[in-house]
C-alpha positions in Angstrom: 67.7 -206.8 -2.4 67.4 -203.8 -4.7 71.0 -203.4 -4.9 71.3 -207.2 -5.9 68.7 -206.7 -8.6 70.5 -203.7 -10.1 73.7 -205.6 -9.8 72.4 -208.7 -11.6 71.7 -206.4 -14.6 75.4 -206.2 -15.4 76.0 -209.8 -14.8 74.4 -210.8 -17.8 76.8 -210.2 -20.8 73.5 -210.0 -23.3 71.8 -207.4 -21.3 74.7 -205.5 -20.6 75.4 -205.1 -24.1 71.8 -204.0 -24.8 71.8 -201.3 -22.2 75.3 -199.9 -23.4 73.9 -200.0 -27.0 70.8 -198.2 -25.9 72.5 -195.6 -24.0 75.2 -195.0 -26.7 72.4 -194.4 -29.4 70.6 -192.2 -27.2 73.7 -190.2 -26.8 74.0 -190.0 -30.5 70.5 -188.5 -30.8 71.3 -185.9 -28.1 74.4 -184.9 -30.1 72.4 -184.5 -33.2 69.9 -182.3 -31.2 72.6 -179.7 -31.0 73.6 -179.4 -34.6 71.8 -176.4 -36.3 70.2 -176.4 -39.7 72.3 -174.1 -41.9 71.1 -170.5 -42.8 69.4 -169.7 -39.3 70.3 -166.7 -37.1 70.4 -168.6 -33.8 70.1 -165.4 -31.6 67.0 -164.1 -33.4 65.5 -167.7 -33.5 66.0 -167.8 -29.6 64.5 -164.3 -29.0 61.4 -165.4 -31.2 60.9 -168.5 -29.2 60.9 -166.6 -25.9 57.9 -165.0 -26.8 56.1 -168.1 -28.1 55.5 -169.5 -24.5 52.3 -171.6 -24.3 52.1 -172.0 -28.2 52.0 -175.3 -30.2 55.6 -174.5 -30.9 56.5 -174.9 -27.3 54.6 -178.2 -27.0 56.3 -179.7 -29.9 59.5 -178.6 -28.8 59.2 -180.5 -25.5 59.0 -183.8 -27.5 62.3 -182.7 -29.4 64.0 -181.9 -26.2 64.6 -178.4 -27.3 65.8 -179.2 -30.9 62.9 -177.3 -32.3 63.7 -174.2 -30.3 67.4 -174.4 -31.7 66.1 -175.7 -34.9 68.6 -178.5 -35.2 68.7 -181.2 -37.8 66.2 -183.2 -35.3 64.0 -180.4 -35.1 60.9 -182.2 -35.9 61.8 -185.1 -33.5 59.9 -188.2 -33.8 56.4 -186.7 -33.9 56.1 -187.2 -37.9 56.6 -191.0 -37.2 53.9 -190.9 -34.5 51.4 -189.0 -36.6 52.0 -191.2 -39.5 51.6 -194.3 -37.3 48.3 -192.9 -35.8 47.0 -192.3 -39.3 47.8 -195.6 -40.7 46.0 -197.2 -37.5 42.8 -194.9 -38.5 43.1 -196.1 -42.2 43.0 -199.7 -41.3 39.6 -199.3 -40.1 38.4 -197.4 -43.0 40.4 -198.9 -45.8 39.7 -202.6 -46.7 43.1 -203.4 -48.1 44.9 -202.3 -45.0 42.4 -204.0 -42.7 43.2 -207.4 -44.7 46.9 -206.6 -44.4 46.6 -206.2 -40.8 45.4 -209.7 -40.2 48.1 -211.2 -42.4 50.4 -211.8 -39.3 54.1 -210.9 -39.4 54.2 -210.1 -43.2 51.3 -207.7 -43.0 52.9 -206.0 -40.0 56.1 -205.5 -41.9 54.1 -203.8 -45.0 52.4 -201.6 -42.5 55.3 -200.6 -40.7 56.8 -199.8 -44.3 53.9 -197.6 -45.0 54.1 -195.9 -41.8 57.9 -195.1 -42.6 56.9 -193.6 -46.0 54.2 -191.6 -44.5 56.5 -190.2 -41.8 59.0 -189.0 -44.4 56.3 -187.5 -46.4 54.9 -185.7 -43.3 58.5 -184.4 -42.3 58.9 -182.9 -45.9 55.6 -181.1 -45.8 56.3 -179.9 -42.3 59.9 -178.9 -43.3 58.6 -176.9 -46.1 56.0 -175.2 -43.9 58.8 -174.4 -41.4 61.0 -173.0 -44.1 58.3 -170.7 -45.5 57.4 -169.6 -42.0 60.9 -168.9 -40.9 61.5 -166.6 -43.8 58.6 -164.5 -42.9 59.5 -164.2 -39.1 61.4 -161.7 -37.0 62.8 -161.4 -33.6 61.3 -159.0 -31.3 64.2 -156.7 -32.1 63.4 -156.8 -35.9 66.2 -159.1 -37.0 65.5 -161.6 -39.7 65.5 -165.4 -38.5 66.6 -166.3 -42.1 69.4 -163.8 -43.3 69.3 -165.2 -47.0 65.8 -166.5 -47.7 65.1 -168.3 -51.0 64.7 -171.7 -52.5 68.2 -172.8 -51.8 67.3 -172.5 -48.1 64.1 -174.1 -48.4 65.2 -177.2 -50.2 68.1 -177.4 -47.8 66.0 -177.2 -44.8 63.5 -179.7 -46.2 66.2 -182.2 -47.0 68.0 -181.8 -43.5 64.7 -182.0 -41.5 63.6 -184.9 -43.3 66.8 -186.8 -43.2 67.0 -186.0 -39.3 63.6 -187.5 -38.9 64.5 -190.7 -40.9 67.7 -191.0 -38.8 65.7 -190.9 -35.6 63.3 -193.6 -37.0 66.5 -195.7 -37.7 67.8 -195.0 -34.2 64.5 -195.9 -32.6 64.3 -199.3 -34.5 67.7 -200.2 -33.7 67.2 -199.6 -30.0 63.8 -201.6 -30.2 65.6 -204.7 -31.8 69.1 -204.6 -30.4 68.6 -202.6 -27.2 66.3 -202.4 -24.2 62.8 -200.9 -24.2 60.8 -199.1 -27.2 63.3 -197.2 -29.2 60.7 -194.5 -30.0 59.4 -194.1 -26.5 63.0 -193.7 -25.0 64.0 -191.0 -27.9 61.1 -188.9 -26.6 61.9 -189.9 -22.9 65.5 -188.7 -23.5 64.3 -185.2 -24.9 62.1 -184.4 -22.0 64.4 -185.6 -19.3 67.3 -183.4 -21.0 65.2 -180.4 -20.1 65.2 -181.2 -16.6 68.4 -179.9 -15.3 67.6 -176.4 -16.7 64.3 -176.6 -14.9 66.1 -177.2 -11.7 68.8 -174.6 -12.2 66.0 -172.3 -12.8 64.0 -173.3 -9.4 67.4 -173.0 -7.6 67.9 -169.4 -8.9 64.3 -168.6 -7.8 65.0 -169.9 -4.3 68.3 -167.8 -4.2 66.3 -164.6 -5.1 63.5 -165.2 -2.8 60.8 -165.5 -5.6 60.3 -169.1 -4.4 60.1 -169.8 -0.8 61.5 -172.7 0.7 58.2 -174.2 2.1 56.6 -173.9 -1.6 59.5 -175.8 -2.8 59.4 -178.5 -0.5 55.7 -178.7 -0.9 56.1 -178.7 -4.6 58.7 -181.6 -4.4 56.0 -183.6 -2.2 53.4 -183.2 -4.6 55.5 -184.5 -7.6 56.3 -187.7 -5.7 52.2 -188.0 -5.3 51.7 -187.5 -8.9 54.4 -189.9 -10.0 52.7 -192.4 -7.4 49.3 -191.9 -8.9 50.7 -192.3 -12.6 52.2 -195.6 -11.5 49.2 -196.8 -10.0 46.8 -196.1 -12.8 49.3 -197.0 -15.6 49.6 -200.4 -14.2 46.0 -200.8 -13.3 43.9 -203.6 -14.9 40.4 -204.8 -14.8 40.5 -208.7 -15.1 37.5 -210.4 -16.7 37.4 -213.9 -15.7 37.6 -216.4 -18.8 36.9 -220.2 -18.5 38.1 -222.5 -21.3 35.9 -225.7 -21.9 37.3 -229.4 -21.8 39.1 -230.3 -24.9 39.7 -233.6 -26.6 43.1 -233.8 -28.2 43.9 -237.1 -30.0 42.7 -239.7 -27.2 43.4 -237.5 -24.3 40.9 -235.2 -22.6 42.3 -231.9 -21.3 40.5 -230.4 -18.6 39.2 -226.7 -18.8 41.3 -223.8 -17.7 40.7 -220.6 -15.9 42.3 -217.4 -17.2 41.4 -213.8 -17.4 41.1 -211.0 -20.0 43.0 -207.9 -18.6 41.7 -204.5 -19.6 43.8 -201.5 -18.9 42.4 -198.5 -17.2 44.2 -196.3 -19.6 44.2 -198.2 -22.9 45.0 -195.1 -25.0 48.4 -194.1 -23.3 49.4 -190.5 -23.8 47.8 -190.2 -27.3 44.7 -188.2 -25.9 46.7 -185.3 -23.9 48.9 -185.2 -27.3 46.2 -184.7 -29.6 44.1 -182.5 -27.3 47.0 -180.2 -26.8 48.1 -179.9 -30.3 44.3 -179.4 -31.5 44.0 -176.4 -28.9 47.2 -174.8 -29.2 47.3 -174.7 -33.1 44.5 -172.1 -33.5 46.0 -170.2 -30.5 49.2 -170.0 -32.3 47.8 -169.2 -35.6 45.7 -166.3 -34.4 48.6 -165.2 -32.2 50.4 -164.1 -35.6 47.6 -162.1 -36.7 48.0 -158.6 -35.4 44.5 -157.7 -34.8 43.0 -156.9 -31.4 39.9 -159.3 -31.7 42.5 -162.2 -32.8 44.7 -161.3 -30.1 41.8 -161.4 -27.5 41.0 -165.0 -28.8 44.6 -166.1 -28.5 44.6 -164.9 -25.0 41.2 -166.9 -24.0 42.9 -169.9 -25.4 46.2 -169.5 -23.7 47.1 -172.1 -21.0 45.6 -171.8 -17.5 42.5 -170.1 -18.8 39.0 -171.6 -18.0 38.2 -172.1 -21.7 41.5 -173.8 -22.2 41.1 -176.0 -19.5 37.4 -177.0 -20.2 38.4 -177.5 -23.8 41.4 -179.7 -22.9 39.5 -182.0 -20.5 36.8 -182.5 -22.9 39.0 -183.4 -25.7 41.1 -185.8 -23.6 37.9 -187.5 -22.7 36.9 -187.7 -26.4 40.1 -189.0 -27.5 40.3 -191.5 -24.7 37.2 -193.2 -26.0 38.1 -192.9 -29.6 41.5 -194.2 -29.4 40.2 -197.0 -27.5 37.7 -197.9 -29.9 40.5 -197.8 -32.6 43.1 -200.1 -30.8 40.7 -202.7 -29.1 37.8 -204.3 -30.8 35.8 -206.2 -28.4 33.8 -208.1 -31.2 37.2 -209.4 -32.3 38.3 -210.4 -28.7 34.6 -212.2 -28.5 35.2 -214.1 -31.7 38.7 -215.3 -30.8 37.4 -216.5 -27.4 34.8 -218.5 -28.9 37.2 -220.0 -31.4 39.3 -221.3 -28.7 36.4 -222.6 -26.5 36.6 -219.7 -24.1 33.8 -218.1 -22.4 32.8 -215.4 -19.6 31.1 -217.3 -16.7 27.4 -216.2 -16.9 27.8 -214.7 -20.2 26.8 -216.3 -23.5 29.6 -216.7 -26.3 29.6 -214.4 -29.4 27.6 -211.0 -29.4 26.8 -211.0 -25.5 30.3 -211.4 -24.7 31.5 -208.6 -27.0 28.7 -206.3 -25.6 29.8 -207.3 -22.1 33.7 -206.3 -22.7 32.5 -203.1 -24.4 30.4 -201.9 -21.3 33.2 -202.9 -19.0 35.7 -201.2 -21.2 33.5 -197.9 -21.5 33.3 -197.7 -17.5 36.9 -198.0 -17.0 38.0 -196.0 -19.7 36.1 -192.9 -18.0 38.0 -193.5 -15.0 41.2 -193.5 -17.1 40.1 -190.2 -18.8 39.5 -188.5 -15.5 42.8 -189.5 -14.3 44.6 -188.3 -17.5 42.7 -185.0 -17.3 43.7 -184.3 -13.6 47.3 -185.0 -14.2 47.4 -183.0 -17.3 45.6 -179.8 -16.0 47.4 -179.9 -12.5 50.4 -177.8 -13.8 47.9 -175.2 -14.9 46.2 -175.0 -11.7 49.6 -174.9 -9.7 51.0 -172.2 -12.1 48.0 -170.0 -11.8 47.1 -170.5 -8.0 50.4 -171.0 -6.3 52.9 -169.7 -9.1 55.0 -173.0 -9.3 57.8 -172.0 -11.4 58.6 -175.5 -13.0 56.9 -178.3 -14.8 56.0 -181.3 -12.6 52.9 -182.7 -14.2 51.1 -183.1 -17.5 52.1 -185.1 -20.9 55.8 -184.9 -20.1 55.6 -186.6 -16.7 53.3 -189.1 -18.2 55.7 -190.2 -20.8 58.5 -190.3 -18.6 56.9 -192.4 -15.8 55.3 -194.6 -18.3 58.5 -195.2 -20.5 60.6 -195.9 -17.3 57.8 -198.5 -16.2 58.0 -200.4 -19.5 61.9 -200.2 -19.7 62.2 -201.7 -16.3 59.6 -204.4 -17.1 61.6 -205.4 -20.2 64.9 -205.4 -18.1 63.1 -207.5 -15.4 61.9 -210.0 -18.0 65.5 -210.7 -19.0 66.7 -211.3 -15.5 63.7 -213.7 -14.6 64.3 -215.8 -17.8 67.8 -216.3 -16.5 66.7 -217.2 -13.2 67.7 -213.9 -11.5 65.6 -212.0 -9.1 63.5 -209.1 -10.4 63.5 -205.5 -9.1 60.5 -206.2 -6.5 60.7 -208.9 -4.1 57.8 -211.3 -4.2 56.2 -209.7 -7.2 56.8 -208.7 -10.9 57.1 -205.3 -12.2 54.1 -204.7 -14.7 54.7 -202.2 -17.6 51.8 -200.4 -19.5 51.7 -203.1 -22.2 
């Protein structure tokens, strides 16, 4: 049945075109991720990044698929757009104008998207200028200058190049979302992470050949990787369904009987935002103090390094905090309760209005704790495995969360195309559920 389902994907001309279009645009992105910014000594930059493992630079390099490490035209990746999107979402709560705009339907959403794009370009320009100044002051371990000819010509060219690269990536992502399959922004991040897998596998094979990694440890790691992937699929598709009953309605001269439905509450409403924010907050000060040649500062940088008890404690605490914070931003129980009341819906045993909102809020708070614990375990697992068992490659954490989650969402969208045209889905007797 699985082979028939995948064969059906290419029987639909429209779906086949969408898939080919998506793959073509992702290929364009990967080509751009290897075009370097002018004025950089690539070998000196590579030497510099080799000593910055565990820093915020390595973290953001993961989302750009190695483009930051090579300082290509796509070095900033899609992170400025994500940061701008999160900032705009937070501002819709604090700024009445944006809050009103959010409720104006399709027009309001278009305007918010437009502001998000402007914010992304502005952030990319600021980050590009910071990168230009930073690179001019950096040297490789051998003492070679990363920027052989510093000056305003290099700075302006770098800002324009990086901001244009981010704008082009935004356009690619929107084109994939509109004319391809899946969420374009998510697929761009997905492709960057997946592109690093072959080098990790080659490195693992080399360690097996040299005896640094035993065959038993390698097999055990692969088995554990499958367990982690299964856990991510289980939790990302997990929901708490609150039953909803709709009262009988009179439409014209006809009486319609009440209907039963449910309100699905996701275990992990916030997605991968909490690990991303938590990692950036912890790694940023560690990276800054790492540049300061002072014994006390170097000690602080070591204490905040990946795998240390302080790093793990802060990481878990920040993940839990951002799970609750971001869930509160994107999900308003009072809004949901008000909409249910307007449409004649109620939760059996709970009065409409404020009691319904409080019940939803309590339920969401309990399941969010479970989601936060799940995220924390998956994200700190690589640190424990590296520290205790010397596992040489990355098989958990934020990267794997993104890869599995995006794959689930994309498969769910492909399946919806198949089901609409009366083809069978990927799973016999059921439907593939994405994260949305």
